[in-house]
N, CA, C and O atoms as CSV, one atom per row, in Angstrom:
chain,resi,resn,atom,element,x,y,z
A,1,MET,N,N,-75.871,-17.808,-130.759
A,1,MET,CA,C,-76.771,-16.697,-130.527
A,1,MET,C,C,-78.180,-17.239,-130.339
A,1,MET,O,O,-78.577,-18.222,-130.965
A,2,ARG,N,N,-78.906,-16.594,-129.484
A,2,ARG,CA,C,-80.295,-16.950,-129.244
A,2,ARG,C,C,-81.143,-15.709,-129.452
A,2,ARG,O,O,-80.801,-14.631,-128.967
A,3,VAL,N,N,-82.241,-15.856,-130.166
A,3,VAL,CA,C,-83.133,-14.735,-130.443
A,3,VAL,C,C,-84.359,-14.846,-129.549
A,3,VAL,O,O,-84.974,-15.909,-129.455
A,4,VAL,N,N,-84.707,-13.755,-128.900
A,4,VAL,CA,C,-85.943,-13.671,-128.131
A,4,VAL,C,C,-86.800,-12.616,-128.826
A,4,VAL,O,O,-86.427,-11.444,-128.868
A,5,ARG,N,N,-87.929,-13.021,-129.364
A,5,ARG,CA,C,-88.781,-12.098,-130.111
A,5,ARG,C,C,-89.750,-11.398,-129.158
A,5,ARG,O,O,-90.410,-12.035,-128.338
A,6,VAL,N,N,-89.819,-10.068,-129.288
A,6,VAL,CA,C,-90.747,-9.256,-128.511
A,6,VAL,C,C,-91.562,-8.443,-129.515
A,6,VAL,O,O,-91.018,-7.699,-130.331
A,7,GLU,N,N,-92.879,-8.608,-129.429
A,7,GLU,CA,C,-93.787,-7.864,-130.319
A,7,GLU,C,C,-94.961,-7.355,-129.509
A,7,GLU,O,O,-95.506,-8.077,-128.675
A,8,GLY,N,N,-95.352,-6.113,-129.751
A,8,GLY,CA,C,-96.508,-5.543,-129.073
A,8,GLY,C,C,-96.394,-5.561,-127.559
A,8,GLY,O,O,-97.400,-5.658,-126.857
A,9,GLY,N,N,-95.176,-5.467,-127.056
A,9,GLY,CA,C,-94.964,-5.441,-125.621
A,9,GLY,C,C,-94.987,-6.798,-124.948
A,9,GLY,O,O,-94.968,-6.881,-123.720
A,10,SER,N,N,-95.026,-7.869,-125.737
A,10,SER,CA,C,-95.040,-9.223,-125.165
A,10,SER,C,C,-93.974,-10.093,-125.812
A,10,SER,O,O,-93.668,-9.959,-126.997
A,11,VAL,N,N,-93.418,-10.987,-125.004
A,11,VAL,CA,C,-92.454,-11.951,-125.528
A,11,VAL,C,C,-93.212,-12.975,-126.357
A,11,VAL,O,O,-94.257,-13.465,-125.932
A,12,ARG,N,N,-92.701,-13.299,-127.525
A,12,ARG,CA,C,-93.297,-14.300,-128.411
A,12,ARG,C,C,-92.406,-15.534,-128.395
A,12,ARG,O,O,-91.321,-15.526,-128.977
A,13,PRO,N,N,-92.860,-16.592,-127.733
A,13,PRO,CA,C,-92.040,-17.808,-127.656
A,13,PRO,C,C,-91.717,-18.361,-129.037
A,13,PRO,O,O,-92.528,-18.292,-129.960
A,14,LEU,N,N,-90.515,-18.910,-129.155
A,14,LEU,CA,C,-90.068,-19.478,-130.426
A,14,LEU,C,C,-89.848,-20.986,-130.332
A,14,LEU,O,O,-89.290,-21.585,-131.252
A,15,GLY,N,N,-90.271,-21.592,-129.256
A,15,GLY,CA,C,-90.082,-23.024,-129.085
A,15,GLY,C,C,-91.254,-23.617,-128.351
A,15,GLY,O,O,-92.207,-22.925,-127.995
A,16,SER,N,N,-91.167,-24.911,-128.132
A,16,SER,CA,C,-92.229,-25.595,-127.422
A,16,SER,C,C,-91.606,-26.733,-126.626
A,16,SER,O,O,-90.738,-27.453,-127.120
A,17,TRP,N,N,-92.058,-26.882,-125.396
A,17,TRP,CA,C,-91.475,-27.862,-124.488
A,17,TRP,C,C,-92.553,-28.562,-123.675
A,17,TRP,O,O,-93.612,-27.992,-123.413
A,18,VAL,N,N,-92.280,-29.792,-123.280
A,18,VAL,CA,C,-93.003,-30.443,-122.199
A,18,VAL,C,C,-91.969,-30.721,-121.127
A,18,VAL,O,O,-90.794,-30.934,-121.427
A,19,TYR,N,N,-92.408,-30.718,-119.868
A,19,TYR,CA,C,-91.447,-30.881,-118.786
A,19,TYR,C,C,-92.077,-31.644,-117.634
A,19,TYR,O,O,-93.295,-31.653,-117.454
A,20,VAL,N,N,-91.214,-32.280,-116.864
A,20,VAL,CA,C,-91.634,-33.129,-115.759
A,20,VAL,C,C,-90.866,-32.707,-114.516
A,20,VAL,O,O,-89.640,-32.605,-114.543
A,21,TRP,N,N,-91.588,-32.461,-113.421
A,21,TRP,CA,C,-90.979,-32.146,-112.134
A,21,TRP,C,C,-90.810,-33.443,-111.367
A,21,TRP,O,O,-91.791,-34.130,-111.082
A,22,VAL,N,N,-89.579,-33.782,-111.032
A,22,VAL,CA,C,-89.267,-34.997,-110.286
A,22,VAL,C,C,-88.778,-34.602,-108.892
A,22,VAL,O,O,-87.823,-33.838,-108.757
A,23,ASP,N,N,-89.438,-35.127,-107.861
A,23,ASP,CA,C,-88.963,-34.954,-106.495
A,23,ASP,C,C,-87.747,-35.863,-106.344
A,23,ASP,O,O,-87.867,-37.085,-106.430
A,24,VAL,N,N,-86.593,-35.275,-106.122
A,24,VAL,CA,C,-85.329,-36.004,-106.091
A,24,VAL,C,C,-85.296,-37.032,-104.964
A,24,VAL,O,O,-84.842,-38.158,-105.167
A,25,ASP,N,N,-85.768,-36.658,-103.788
A,25,ASP,CA,C,-85.693,-37.558,-102.637
A,25,ASP,C,C,-86.738,-38.670,-102.688
A,25,ASP,O,O,-86.462,-39.805,-102.298
A,26,GLU,N,N,-87.928,-38.347,-103.166
A,26,GLU,CA,C,-88.987,-39.350,-103.234
A,26,GLU,C,C,-88.950,-40.164,-104.521
A,26,GLU,O,O,-89.627,-41.185,-104.640
A,27,ARG,N,N,-88.148,-39.702,-105.486
A,27,ARG,CA,C,-88.085,-40.343,-106.801
A,27,ARG,C,C,-89.480,-40.490,-107.396
A,27,ARG,O,O,-89.892,-41.565,-107.831
A,28,ALA,N,N,-90.180,-39.376,-107.397
A,28,ALA,CA,C,-91.561,-39.368,-107.859
A,28,ALA,C,C,-91.827,-38.130,-108.704
A,28,ALA,O,O,-91.257,-37.065,-108.466
A,29,ILE,N,N,-92.691,-38.285,-109.683
A,29,ILE,CA,C,-93.115,-37.160,-110.510
A,29,ILE,C,C,-94.225,-36.427,-109.773
A,29,ILE,O,O,-95.196,-37.039,-109.330
A,30,VAL,N,N,-94.076,-35.109,-109.643
A,30,VAL,CA,C,-95.096,-34.334,-108.945
A,30,VAL,C,C,-95.879,-33.409,-109.870
A,30,VAL,O,O,-96.949,-32.920,-109.507
A,31,TYR,N,N,-95.344,-33.170,-111.070
A,31,TYR,CA,C,-96.039,-32.266,-111.987
A,31,TYR,C,C,-95.539,-32.507,-113.405
A,31,TYR,O,O,-94.364,-32.805,-113.618
A,32,VAL,N,N,-96.441,-32.374,-114.368
A,32,VAL,CA,C,-96.096,-32.440,-115.791
A,32,VAL,C,C,-96.710,-31.216,-116.451
A,32,VAL,O,O,-97.891,-30.928,-116.257
A,33,GLY,N,N,-95.913,-30.496,-117.230
A,33,GLY,CA,C,-96.410,-29.284,-117.863
A,33,GLY,C,C,-95.913,-29.118,-119.283
A,33,GLY,O,O,-95.147,-29.934,-119.796
A,34,GLY,N,N,-96.361,-28.054,-119.899
A,34,GLY,CA,C,-95.927,-27.700,-121.244
A,34,GLY,C,C,-95.825,-26.189,-121.341
A,34,GLY,O,O,-96.572,-25.466,-120.682
A,35,THR,N,N,-94.909,-25.718,-122.157
A,35,THR,CA,C,-94.700,-24.275,-122.271
A,35,THR,C,C,-94.087,-23.908,-123.616
A,35,THR,O,O,-93.426,-24.716,-124.268
A,36,GLY,N,N,-94.326,-22.681,-124.001
A,36,GLY,CA,C,-93.653,-22.115,-125.161
A,36,GLY,C,C,-92.448,-21.296,-124.747
A,36,GLY,O,O,-91.667,-20.853,-125.589
A,37,PHE,N,N,-92.300,-21.097,-123.442
A,37,PHE,CA,C,-91.186,-20.313,-122.933
A,37,PHE,C,C,-90.025,-21.208,-122.531
A,37,PHE,O,O,-90.169,-22.429,-122.462
A,38,ASP,N,N,-88.894,-20.612,-122.272
A,38,ASP,CA,C,-87.728,-21.344,-121.815
A,38,ASP,C,C,-88.098,-22.136,-120.566
A,38,ASP,O,O,-88.678,-21.570,-119.639
A,39,PRO,N,N,-87.781,-23.428,-120.512
A,39,PRO,CA,C,-88.157,-24.248,-119.352
A,39,PRO,C,C,-87.573,-23.738,-118.029
A,39,PRO,O,O,-88.187,-23.908,-116.976
A,40,GLU,N,N,-86.418,-23.130,-118.080
A,40,GLU,CA,C,-85.824,-22.588,-116.853
A,40,GLU,C,C,-86.651,-21.411,-116.327
A,40,GLU,O,O,-86.881,-21.302,-115.123
A,41,LEU,N,N,-87.091,-20.541,-117.218
A,41,LEU,CA,C,-87.964,-19.438,-116.825
A,41,LEU,C,C,-89.282,-19.986,-116.285
A,41,LEU,O,O,-89.787,-19.517,-115.266
A,42,ARG,N,N,-89.826,-20.970,-116.968
A,42,ARG,CA,C,-91.111,-21.534,-116.535
A,42,ARG,C,C,-90.978,-22.171,-115.152
A,42,ARG,O,O,-91.864,-22.020,-114.312
A,43,ALA,N,N,-89.877,-22.879,-114.914
A,43,ALA,CA,C,-89.650,-23.481,-113.596
A,43,ALA,C,C,-89.561,-22.391,-112.531
A,43,ALA,O,O,-90.113,-22.534,-111.440
A,44,HIS,N,N,-88.868,-21.312,-112.850
A,44,HIS,CA,C,-88.750,-20.184,-111.917
A,44,HIS,C,C,-90.135,-19.645,-111.558
A,44,HIS,O,O,-90.431,-19.417,-110.385
A,45,LEU,N,N,-90.973,-19.443,-112.560
A,45,LEU,CA,C,-92.313,-18.922,-112.312
A,45,LEU,C,C,-93.154,-19.901,-111.493
A,45,LEU,O,O,-93.973,-19.482,-110.675
A,46,HIS,N,N,-92.956,-21.189,-111.708
A,46,HIS,CA,C,-93.711,-22.199,-110.954
A,46,HIS,C,C,-93.516,-22.054,-109.451
A,46,HIS,O,O,-94.441,-22.317,-108.683
A,47,VAL,N,N,-92.354,-21.650,-109.031
A,47,VAL,CA,C,-92.083,-21.580,-107.582
A,47,VAL,C,C,-92.079,-20.160,-107.020
A,47,VAL,O,O,-92.024,-19.990,-105.802
A,48,THR,N,N,-92.134,-19.145,-107.868
A,48,THR,CA,C,-92.075,-17.773,-107.353
A,48,THR,C,C,-93.365,-16.990,-107.541
A,48,THR,O,O,-93.630,-16.062,-106.778
A,49,SER,N,N,-94.162,-17.331,-108.519
A,49,SER,CA,C,-95.357,-16.543,-108.800
A,49,SER,C,C,-96.492,-16.882,-107.836
A,49,SER,O,O,-96.794,-18.049,-107.587
A,50,GLU,N,N,-97.107,-15.837,-107.306
A,50,GLU,CA,C,-98.262,-16.029,-106.432
A,50,GLU,C,C,-99.536,-16.267,-107.231
A,50,GLU,O,O,-100.549,-16.689,-106.674
A,51,ASP,N,N,-99.492,-15.999,-108.533
A,51,ASP,CA,C,-100.623,-16.278,-109.416
A,51,ASP,C,C,-100.648,-17.786,-109.677
A,51,ASP,O,O,-99.702,-18.306,-110.269
A,52,PRO,N,N,-101.688,-18.505,-109.262
A,52,PRO,CA,C,-101.695,-19.967,-109.412
A,52,PRO,C,C,-101.665,-20.446,-110.861
A,52,PRO,O,O,-101.332,-21.603,-111.117
A,53,ASP,N,N,-102.008,-19.573,-111.816
A,53,ASP,CA,C,-101.884,-19.959,-113.223
A,53,ASP,C,C,-100.424,-20.016,-113.658
A,53,ASP,O,O,-100.077,-20.759,-114.577
A,54,HIS,N,N,-99.578,-19.246,-113.011
A,54,HIS,CA,C,-98.148,-19.242,-113.328
A,54,HIS,C,C,-97.355,-20.078,-112.332
A,54,HIS,O,O,-96.426,-20.791,-112.711
A,55,GLY,N,N,-97.720,-19.989,-111.072
A,55,GLY,CA,C,-97.018,-20.705,-110.005
A,55,GLY,C,C,-97.745,-21.990,-109.629
A,55,GLY,O,O,-98.091,-22.196,-108.465
A,56,ARG,N,N,-97.972,-22.846,-110.607
A,56,ARG,CA,C,-98.765,-24.061,-110.357
A,56,ARG,C,C,-98.114,-25.007,-109.361
A,56,ARG,O,O,-98.810,-25.594,-108.533
A,57,VAL,N,N,-96.810,-25.169,-109.419
A,57,VAL,CA,C,-96.149,-26.052,-108.455
A,57,VAL,C,C,-96.277,-25.443,-107.064
A,57,VAL,O,O,-96.597,-26.138,-106.099
A,58,ARG,N,N,-96.030,-24.171,-106.972
A,58,ARG,CA,C,-96.181,-23.475,-105.684
A,58,ARG,C,C,-97.603,-23.651,-105.138
A,58,ARG,O,O,-97.793,-23.838,-103.936
A,59,ALA,N,N,-98.596,-23.591,-106.029
A,59,ALA,CA,C,-99.996,-23.659,-105.607
A,59,ALA,C,C,-100.483,-25.081,-105.331
A,59,ALA,O,O,-101.438,-25.267,-104.577
A,60,THR,N,N,-99.840,-26.084,-105.928
A,60,THR,CA,C,-100.411,-27.436,-105.845
A,60,THR,C,C,-99.532,-28.485,-105.190
A,60,THR,O,O,-100.036,-29.538,-104.798
A,61,VAL,N,N,-98.238,-28.239,-105.057
A,61,VAL,CA,C,-97.337,-29.251,-104.494
A,61,VAL,C,C,-97.030,-28.885,-103.037
A,61,VAL,O,O,-96.373,-27.878,-102.770
A,62,PRO,N,N,-97.508,-29.705,-102.106
A,62,PRO,CA,C,-97.276,-29.400,-100.695
A,62,PRO,C,C,-95.779,-29.292,-100.367
A,62,PRO,O,O,-94.967,-30.093,-100.828
A,63,HIS,N,N,-95.446,-28.294,-99.569
A,63,HIS,CA,C,-94.076,-28.084,-99.088
A,63,HIS,C,C,-93.062,-27.993,-100.238
A,63,HIS,O,O,-91.926,-28.449,-100.105
A,64,HIS,N,N,-93.478,-27.405,-101.359
A,64,HIS,CA,C,-92.579,-27.288,-102.514
A,64,HIS,C,C,-91.270,-26.597,-102.151
A,64,HIS,O,O,-90.223,-26.912,-102.716
A,65,ASP,N,N,-91.326,-25.669,-101.223
A,65,ASP,CA,C,-90.139,-24.895,-100.864
A,65,ASP,C,C,-89.190,-25.632,-99.927
A,65,ASP,O,O,-88.111,-25.129,-99.616
A,66,GLU,N,N,-89.584,-26.818,-99.477
A,66,GLU,CA,C,-88.732,-27.631,-98.612
A,66,GLU,C,C,-88.211,-28.875,-99.340
A,66,GLU,O,O,-87.514,-29.700,-98.750
A,67,ARG,N,N,-88.548,-28.999,-100.598
A,67,ARG,CA,C,-88.204,-30.209,-101.356
A,67,ARG,C,C,-87.197,-29.891,-102.451
A,67,ARG,O,O,-87.019,-28.736,-102.838
A,68,ARG,N,N,-86.536,-30.950,-102.946
A,68,ARG,CA,C,-85.582,-30.817,-104.058
A,68,ARG,C,C,-86.202,-31.433,-105.301
A,68,ARG,O,O,-86.755,-32.531,-105.258
A,69,PHE,N,N,-86.099,-30.701,-106.418
A,69,PHE,CA,C,-86.676,-31.164,-107.677
A,69,PHE,C,C,-85.652,-31.093,-108.796
A,69,PHE,O,O,-84.781,-30.223,-108.809
A,70,ASP,N,N,-85.771,-32.000,-109.712
A,70,ASP,CA,C,-85.136,-31.876,-111.021
A,70,ASP,C,C,-86.276,-31.674,-112.008
A,70,ASP,O,O,-87.271,-32.397,-111.969
A,71,VAL,N,N,-86.134,-30.701,-112.884
A,71,VAL,CA,C,-87.127,-30.480,-113.923
A,71,VAL,C,C,-86.515,-30.982,-115.224
A,71,VAL,O,O,-85.513,-30.452,-115.705
A,72,LEU,N,N,-87.140,-32.017,-115.782
A,72,LEU,CA,C,-86.666,-32.614,-117.026
A,72,LEU,C,C,-87.482,-32.021,-118.168
A,72,LEU,O,O,-88.699,-32.196,-118.217
A,73,ALA,N,N,-86.821,-31.322,-119.083
A,73,ALA,CA,C,-87.516,-30.639,-120.178
A,73,ALA,C,C,-87.176,-31.292,-121.509
A,73,ALA,O,O,-86.026,-31.642,-121.775
A,74,PHE,N,N,-88.198,-31.448,-122.334
A,74,PHE,CA,C,-88.046,-32.095,-123.636
A,74,PHE,C,C,-88.627,-31.189,-124.720
A,74,PHE,O,O,-89.758,-30.718,-124.596
A,75,PRO,N,N,-87.854,-30.943,-125.788
A,75,PRO,CA,C,-88.382,-30.105,-126.866
A,75,PRO,C,C,-89.491,-30.838,-127.617
A,75,PRO,O,O,-89.446,-32.056,-127.788
A,76,VAL,N,N,-90.469,-30.083,-128.053
A,76,VAL,CA,C,-91.562,-30.623,-128.855
A,76,VAL,C,C,-91.342,-30.157,-130.293
A,76,VAL,O,O,-91.200,-28.959,-130.536
A,77,PRO,N,N,-91.313,-31.085,-131.246
A,77,PRO,CA,C,-91.107,-30.683,-132.644
A,77,PRO,C,C,-92.204,-29.728,-133.122
A,77,PRO,O,O,-93.336,-29.772,-132.639
A,78,ASP,N,N,-91.852,-28.876,-134.067
A,78,ASP,CA,C,-92.785,-27.865,-134.573
A,78,ASP,C,C,-94.083,-28.468,-135.120
A,78,ASP,O,O,-95.139,-27.841,-135.029
A,79,HIS,N,N,-94.014,-29.664,-135.681
A,79,HIS,CA,C,-95.202,-30.258,-136.312
A,79,HIS,C,C,-96.159,-30.923,-135.316
A,79,HIS,O,O,-97.210,-31.427,-135.711
A,80,VAL,N,N,-95.794,-30.925,-134.012
A,80,VAL,CA,C,-96.638,-31.534,-132.979
A,80,VAL,C,C,-97.169,-30.434,-132.066
A,80,VAL,O,O,-96.408,-29.593,-131.588
A,81,GLU,N,N,-98.477,-30.444,-131.829
A,81,GLU,CA,C,-99.059,-29.480,-130.903
A,81,GLU,C,C,-98.579,-29.794,-129.484
A,81,GLU,O,O,-98.600,-30.946,-129.050
A,82,ARG,N,N,-98.152,-28.764,-128.778
A,82,ARG,CA,C,-97.638,-28.946,-127.418
A,82,ARG,C,C,-98.668,-29.626,-126.513
A,82,ARG,O,O,-98.312,-30.508,-125.730
A,83,ALA,N,N,-99.932,-29.230,-126.610
A,83,ALA,CA,C,-100.977,-29.842,-125.774
A,83,ALA,C,C,-101.100,-31.337,-126.059
A,83,ALA,O,O,-101.304,-32.131,-125.141
A,84,LYS,N,N,-100.979,-31.716,-127.314
A,84,LYS,CA,C,-101.046,-33.141,-127.679
A,84,LYS,C,C,-99.821,-33.888,-127.157
A,84,LYS,O,O,-99.929,-35.032,-126.714
A,85,ALA,N,N,-98.662,-33.243,-127.208
A,85,ALA,CA,C,-97.440,-33.868,-126.693
A,85,ALA,C,C,-97.547,-34.081,-125.186
A,85,ALA,O,O,-97.174,-35.139,-124.679
A,86,LYS,N,N,-98.051,-33.087,-124.474
A,86,LYS,CA,C,-98.223,-33.216,-123.028
A,86,LYS,C,C,-99.224,-34.315,-122.712
A,86,LYS,O,O,-98.987,-35.135,-121.825
A,87,GLU,N,N,-100.332,-34.338,-123.423
A,87,GLU,CA,C,-101.353,-35.364,-123.218
A,87,GLU,C,C,-100.783,-36.759,-123.465
A,87,GLU,O,O,-101.057,-37.693,-122.712
A,88,ALA,N,N,-99.996,-36.890,-124.515
A,88,ALA,CA,C,-99.384,-38.183,-124.839
A,88,ALA,C,C,-98.378,-38.597,-123.771
A,88,ALA,O,O,-98.313,-39.768,-123.398
A,89,LEU,N,N,-97.591,-37.637,-123.277
A,89,LEU,CA,C,-96.622,-37.954,-122.232
A,89,LEU,C,C,-97.342,-38.364,-120.949
A,89,LEU,O,O,-96.949,-39.338,-120.306
A,90,LEU,N,N,-98.378,-37.639,-120.574
A,90,LEU,CA,C,-99.154,-38.008,-119.389
A,90,LEU,C,C,-99.729,-39.414,-119.522
A,90,LEU,O,O,-99.687,-40.199,-118.574
A,91,ALA,N,N,-100.259,-39.728,-120.687
A,91,ALA,CA,C,-100.832,-41.058,-120.911
A,91,ALA,C,C,-99.754,-42.139,-120.818
A,91,ALA,O,O,-99.973,-43.186,-120.208
A,92,ALA,N,N,-98.588,-41.884,-121.424
A,92,ALA,CA,C,-97.495,-42.868,-121.392
A,92,ALA,C,C,-96.976,-43.067,-119.968
A,92,ALA,O,O,-96.670,-44.191,-119.571
A,93,LEU,N,N,-96.877,-41.985,-119.203
A,93,LEU,CA,C,-96.438,-42.108,-117.815
A,93,LEU,C,C,-97.486,-42.840,-116.975
A,93,LEU,O,O,-97.139,-43.635,-116.102
A,94,SER,N,N,-98.757,-42.575,-117.237
A,94,SER,CA,C,-99.835,-43.246,-116.506
A,94,SER,C,C,-99.835,-44.744,-116.768
A,94,SER,O,O,-99.996,-45.539,-115.842
A,95,VAL,N,N,-99.656,-45.131,-118.024
A,95,VAL,CA,C,-99.627,-46.557,-118.389
A,95,VAL,C,C,-98.524,-47.270,-117.630
A,95,VAL,O,O,-98.697,-48.418,-117.220
A,96,ARG,N,N,-97.400,-46.611,-117.438
A,96,ARG,CA,C,-96.271,-47.214,-116.725
A,96,ARG,C,C,-96.375,-47.068,-115.206
A,96,ARG,O,O,-95.506,-47.539,-114.472
A,97,GLY,N,N,-97.429,-46.423,-114.744
A,97,GLY,CA,C,-97.618,-46.242,-113.309
A,97,GLY,C,C,-96.682,-45.220,-112.699
A,97,GLY,O,O,-96.456,-45.231,-111.489
A,98,LEU,N,N,-96.129,-44.331,-113.525
A,98,LEU,CA,C,-95.185,-43.338,-113.033
A,98,LEU,C,C,-95.860,-42.049,-112.593
A,98,LEU,O,O,-95.289,-41.271,-111.829
A,99,PHE,N,N,-97.073,-41.825,-113.075
A,99,PHE,CA,C,-97.802,-40.602,-112.730
A,99,PHE,C,C,-99.275,-40.854,-112.972
A,99,PHE,O,O,-99.653,-41.357,-114.030
A,100,VAL,N,N,-100.107,-40.512,-112.011
A,100,VAL,CA,C,-101.547,-40.702,-112.155
A,100,VAL,C,C,-102.116,-39.468,-112.828
A,100,VAL,O,O,-101.904,-38.341,-112.381
A,101,SER,N,N,-102.847,-39.702,-113.919
A,101,SER,CA,C,-103.403,-38.601,-114.677
A,101,SER,C,C,-104.794,-38.974,-115.159
A,101,SER,O,O,-105.077,-40.140,-115.437
A,102,ASP,N,N,-105.657,-37.975,-115.254
A,102,ASP,CA,C,-106.990,-38.231,-115.792
A,102,ASP,C,C,-107.070,-37.864,-117.269
A,102,ASP,O,O,-108.159,-37.814,-117.840
A,103,VAL,N,N,-105.926,-37.609,-117.886
A,103,VAL,CA,C,-105.886,-37.264,-119.301
A,103,VAL,C,C,-105.995,-38.542,-120.121
A,103,VAL,O,O,-105.337,-39.541,-119.831
A,104,GLY,N,N,-106.831,-38.495,-121.143
A,104,GLY,CA,C,-106.977,-39.646,-122.033
A,104,GLY,C,C,-105.730,-39.877,-122.854
A,104,GLY,O,O,-104.841,-39.026,-122.900
A,105,GLY,N,N,-105.663,-41.006,-123.491
A,105,GLY,CA,C,-104.455,-41.387,-124.213
A,105,GLY,C,C,-104.384,-40.855,-125.624
A,105,GLY,O,O,-105.272,-41.117,-126.435
A,106,THR,N,N,-103.359,-40.126,-125.918
A,106,THR,CA,C,-103.011,-39.755,-127.282
A,106,THR,C,C,-101.788,-40.580,-127.622
A,106,THR,O,O,-100.852,-40.661,-126.827
A,107,ASP,N,N,-101.785,-41.187,-128.784
A,107,ASP,CA,C,-100.702,-42.094,-129.126
A,107,ASP,C,C,-99.648,-41.390,-129.978
A,107,ASP,O,O,-99.832,-41.200,-131.180
A,108,LEU,N,N,-98.554,-41.012,-129.347
A,108,LEU,CA,C,-97.408,-40.427,-130.045
A,108,LEU,C,C,-96.152,-41.156,-129.574
A,108,LEU,O,O,-95.253,-40.530,-129.014
A,109,PRO,N,N,-96.077,-42.480,-129.796
A,109,PRO,CA,C,-94.970,-43.246,-129.209
A,109,PRO,C,C,-93.589,-42.818,-129.685
A,109,PRO,O,O,-92.627,-42.910,-128.921
A,110,ASN,N,N,-93.463,-42.358,-130.910
A,110,ASN,CA,C,-92.147,-41.917,-131.378
A,110,ASN,C,C,-91.663,-40.691,-130.617
A,110,ASN,O,O,-90.460,-40.478,-130.469
A,111,LEU,N,N,-92.599,-39.895,-130.140
A,111,LEU,CA,C,-92.239,-38.713,-129.359
A,111,LEU,C,C,-92.056,-39.069,-127.891
A,111,LEU,O,O,-91.087,-38.634,-127.268
A,112,THR,N,N,-92.971,-39.855,-127.328
A,112,THR,CA,C,-92.974,-40.080,-125.890
A,112,THR,C,C,-92.020,-41.175,-125.419
A,112,THR,O,O,-91.538,-41.110,-124.289
A,113,ALA,N,N,-91.736,-42.167,-126.240
A,113,ALA,CA,C,-90.875,-43.272,-125.790
A,113,ALA,C,C,-89.511,-42.782,-125.299
A,113,ALA,O,O,-89.079,-43.207,-124.227
A,114,PRO,N,N,-88.807,-41.903,-126.038
A,114,PRO,CA,C,-87.524,-41.417,-125.521
A,114,PRO,C,C,-87.680,-40.569,-124.263
A,114,PRO,O,O,-86.803,-40.580,-123.400
A,115,MET,N,N,-88.783,-39.835,-124.150
A,115,MET,CA,C,-89.019,-39.031,-122.960
A,115,MET,C,C,-89.218,-39.928,-121.746
A,115,MET,O,O,-88.602,-39.716,-120.702
A,116,VAL,N,N,-90.078,-40.931,-121.887
A,116,VAL,CA,C,-90.357,-41.837,-120.777
A,116,VAL,C,C,-89.098,-42.583,-120.376
A,116,VAL,O,O,-88.840,-42.774,-119.188
A,117,SER,N,N,-88.313,-43.006,-121.358
A,117,SER,CA,C,-87.057,-43.698,-121.068
A,117,SER,C,C,-86.117,-42.810,-120.261
A,117,SER,O,O,-85.514,-43.266,-119.290
A,118,ALA,N,N,-85.989,-41.554,-120.653
A,118,ALA,CA,C,-85.123,-40.618,-119.926
A,118,ALA,C,C,-85.647,-40.357,-118.519
A,118,ALA,O,O,-84.869,-40.248,-117.570
A,119,ILE,N,N,-86.965,-40.258,-118.388
A,119,ILE,CA,C,-87.564,-40.034,-117.067
A,119,ILE,C,C,-87.327,-41.245,-116.171
A,119,ILE,O,O,-86.938,-41.096,-115.013
A,120,GLU,N,N,-87.561,-42.439,-116.704
A,120,GLU,CA,C,-87.331,-43.655,-115.914
A,120,GLU,C,C,-85.879,-43.754,-115.471
A,120,GLU,O,O,-85.596,-44.124,-114.331
A,121,GLN,N,N,-84.958,-43.421,-116.374
A,121,GLN,CA,C,-83.528,-43.467,-116.025
A,121,GLN,C,C,-83.235,-42.463,-114.911
A,121,GLN,O,O,-82.488,-42.764,-113.980
A,122,ARG,N,N,-83.820,-41.279,-115.007
A,122,ARG,CA,C,-83.566,-40.253,-113.985
A,122,ARG,C,C,-84.159,-40.672,-112.639
A,122,ARG,O,O,-83.544,-40.443,-111.597
A,123,LEU,N,N,-85.336,-41.277,-112.649
A,123,LEU,CA,C,-85.943,-41.731,-111.412
A,123,LEU,C,C,-85.092,-42.804,-110.742
A,123,LEU,O,O,-85.031,-42.865,-109.514
A,124,ARG,N,N,-84.441,-43.645,-111.528
A,124,ARG,CA,C,-83.575,-44.683,-110.969
A,124,ARG,C,C,-82.279,-44.110,-110.426
A,124,ARG,O,O,-81.722,-44.645,-109.468
A,125,SER,N,N,-81.785,-43.019,-111.028
A,125,SER,CA,C,-80.442,-42.534,-110.682
A,125,SER,C,C,-80.417,-41.434,-109.631
A,125,SER,O,O,-79.346,-41.118,-109.113
A,126,THR,N,N,-81.546,-40.847,-109.302
A,126,THR,CA,C,-81.525,-39.739,-108.344
A,126,THR,C,C,-81.383,-40.227,-106.924
A,126,THR,O,O,-81.348,-39.420,-105.995
């Protein structure tokens, strides 16, 4: 069973995720994000919403509708702030030359090392 909490007319997320959009054909990361909502819903909004705050991939990735993507989502533990997890993942990917980011480095290697390893494996196998 899965519980979706709704209070005051709004959905209240019960989880936290960071996610990476990988262009399958180019084997390249095109976007890194974080969300409290289900990653599948968030991916849907990225490509369908005309609001650039929700449809960021649609707004920022050229020819998004002609490309194939895998979205790799990783849960963020409750004791880690999602923004810090995203910042740490961006920094770890930047250090490895997998994604260029202007985000400074937050050091959360126990969290990011398995994520980066999974991303590298996916980039090799697509």
